[in-house]
PLY file of the C-alpha trace (Angstrom):
ply
format ascii 1.0
element vertex 166
property float x
property float y
property float z
element edge 165
property int vertex1
property int vertex2
end_header
111.88 28.75 95.05
112.13 30.80 98.05
113.02 29.36 101.50
110.39 31.40 103.23
107.32 31.96 100.36
104.76 34.75 101.21
101.16 33.81 101.90
98.94 33.54 98.82
97.85 36.61 96.90
94.74 36.59 99.16
96.43 36.48 102.10
98.50 39.67 101.39
95.21 41.71 100.68
95.98 41.54 96.64
92.24 40.94 95.36
91.31 41.07 91.44
89.96 45.00 91.20
91.93 46.20 94.19
93.42 49.87 93.60
96.94 50.01 94.27
99.57 52.76 94.01
102.67 50.68 93.08
103.70 47.25 91.94
106.84 45.82 93.41
108.89 43.60 91.51
110.76 41.31 94.27
112.94 38.20 94.10
110.84 35.85 96.03
114.38 34.18 96.40
116.40 36.52 98.56
115.57 36.27 102.03
116.21 40.13 102.93
113.88 41.18 99.96
111.08 38.68 101.42
111.50 40.12 104.65
110.97 43.58 103.21
107.75 42.99 101.30
106.55 40.77 104.44
107.28 44.09 106.27
105.45 46.65 103.73
102.37 43.85 103.59
101.87 44.10 107.40
102.50 48.29 107.29
99.76 48.09 104.61
97.23 46.43 106.94
95.42 44.55 103.94
94.57 47.78 101.94
96.02 46.58 98.53
98.26 49.85 98.00
101.05 47.69 96.87
100.90 44.96 94.77
103.70 42.44 95.01
105.13 40.15 92.08
107.51 37.76 92.91
109.54 37.41 89.59
111.21 34.00 90.45
107.93 32.24 90.21
107.54 29.97 87.32
104.36 31.97 86.25
105.87 35.13 85.68
106.89 36.45 82.15
108.99 39.60 82.33
108.74 39.59 78.41
105.27 40.24 78.72
106.32 43.58 80.74
108.79 44.83 78.17
111.65 44.13 80.28
113.87 41.38 81.06
114.19 38.86 84.43
117.83 39.96 84.55
117.11 43.43 84.95
114.39 42.88 87.46
116.97 40.91 89.34
119.83 43.66 89.07
117.95 46.57 90.29
114.50 46.43 92.11
111.83 47.65 89.89
108.45 49.12 90.37
105.47 50.16 88.16
102.89 53.06 89.05
98.97 52.30 87.37
99.59 54.42 84.76
102.58 51.95 83.17
105.24 54.49 84.59
108.52 52.43 85.66
110.47 53.37 88.60
113.74 51.79 90.01
115.97 51.60 92.87
115.14 54.02 96.04
112.31 55.43 94.19
110.27 52.37 94.27
110.90 52.56 98.20
109.54 55.98 98.59
106.53 54.91 96.25
106.15 51.99 98.68
106.27 54.00 102.02
104.34 56.65 100.49
101.63 54.27 99.59
101.37 52.73 103.27
100.92 56.19 104.64
104.71 57.55 105.64
104.60 60.30 102.68
106.45 62.25 105.53
109.48 60.52 105.09
109.79 61.03 101.31
111.20 64.95 101.65
113.82 63.58 104.02
115.25 61.12 101.41
115.10 63.77 99.12
117.62 65.95 101.03
120.42 66.69 99.00
123.24 64.52 101.14
120.70 61.88 102.26
119.66 61.52 98.70
123.34 60.74 97.39
123.87 58.17 100.46
120.61 56.36 99.55
121.23 56.30 95.83
125.01 55.00 96.38
124.24 52.79 99.15
121.38 51.26 97.34
123.33 50.85 94.12
126.34 49.01 96.17
123.53 46.62 97.81
122.00 45.64 94.47
125.31 44.94 92.97
126.23 43.28 95.89
123.00 41.18 95.75
122.80 40.49 92.26
126.72 39.13 92.14
125.58 36.78 95.18
122.41 35.65 93.53
124.46 34.65 90.35
126.81 32.94 92.68
124.61 30.96 94.07
122.88 29.61 90.67
119.61 31.75 90.96
120.30 33.80 87.73
121.85 31.04 85.70
118.75 29.02 86.54
116.74 31.44 84.91
117.90 29.69 81.36
115.89 31.42 78.67
114.17 33.66 80.93
117.49 35.62 81.64
118.03 35.88 77.76
114.68 37.38 76.95
114.88 40.17 74.43
113.14 43.48 75.45
109.99 43.64 73.64
109.64 47.33 73.88
107.34 49.35 76.39
105.29 47.57 79.20
101.73 48.47 78.49
99.83 50.29 81.14
98.16 49.08 84.16
95.52 51.25 83.46
93.83 50.96 80.07
92.54 54.73 80.48
96.09 56.43 81.06
98.72 56.14 78.57
102.15 55.30 80.13
104.49 58.19 80.52
108.43 58.13 79.94
110.68 56.22 82.30
111.66 58.64 85.14
0 1
1 2
2 3
3 4
4 5
5 6
6 7
7 8
8 9
9 10
10 11
11 12
12 13
13 14
14 15
15 16
16 17
17 18
18 19
19 20
20 21
21 22
22 23
23 24
24 25
25 26
26 27
27 28
28 29
29 30
30 31
31 32
32 33
33 34
34 35
35 36
36 37
37 38
38 39
39 40
40 41
41 42
42 43
43 44
44 45
45 46
46 47
47 48
48 49
49 50
50 51
51 52
52 53
53 54
54 55
55 56
56 57
57 58
58 59
59 60
60 61
61 62
62 63
63 64
64 65
65 66
66 67
67 68
68 69
69 70
70 71
71 72
72 73
73 74
74 75
75 76
76 77
77 78
78 79
79 80
80 81
81 82
82 83
83 84
84 85
85 86
86 87
87 88
88 89
89 90
90 91
91 92
92 93
93 94
94 95
95 96
96 97
97 98
98 99
99 100
100 101
101 102
102 103
103 104
104 105
105 106
106 107
107 108
108 109
109 110
110 111
111 112
112 113
113 114
114 115
115 116
116 117
117 118
118 119
119 120
120 121
121 122
122 123
123 124
124 125
125 126
126 127
127 128
128 129
129 130
130 131
131 132
132 133
133 134
134 135
135 136
136 137
137 138
138 139
139 140
140 141
141 142
142 143
143 144
144 145
145 146
146 147
147 148
148 149
149 150
150 151
151 152
152 153
153 154
154 155
155 156
156 157
157 158
158 159
159 160
160 161
161 162
162 163
163 164
164 165
């Protein structure tokens, strides 16, 4: 369980029927991840543009989304309203765009900056994943870490079919 749990979803401004731009699947047992989520919640100002899903809660079932919990732990994932999966730095781009910092996005796509961010995130993600494995977080998933990928995730919006992974 996270040492600093986030407030209940209603405290985060996430209510049934909210329209959001991106759903972020985060490791609630990772203090750095939780700090980033808290910052995004604060910057979102209860508008509900980002939906946060803690993948370490007992209720979370990755298989229902067509992905494994271990894959979600290895690299940050997000999902757009139409069901499109995004990973890595693109999740942060979409999150910051959702909270009104769209002007930052072109800067993160400049050739040199893009490479530094991508390489930096991949290295960080590997380090974080190995660290979580050492602390037993990944092993404690038991059967959850051995889930079989049942196929593509259903779209979050029933009116728009999912697009291919970006």
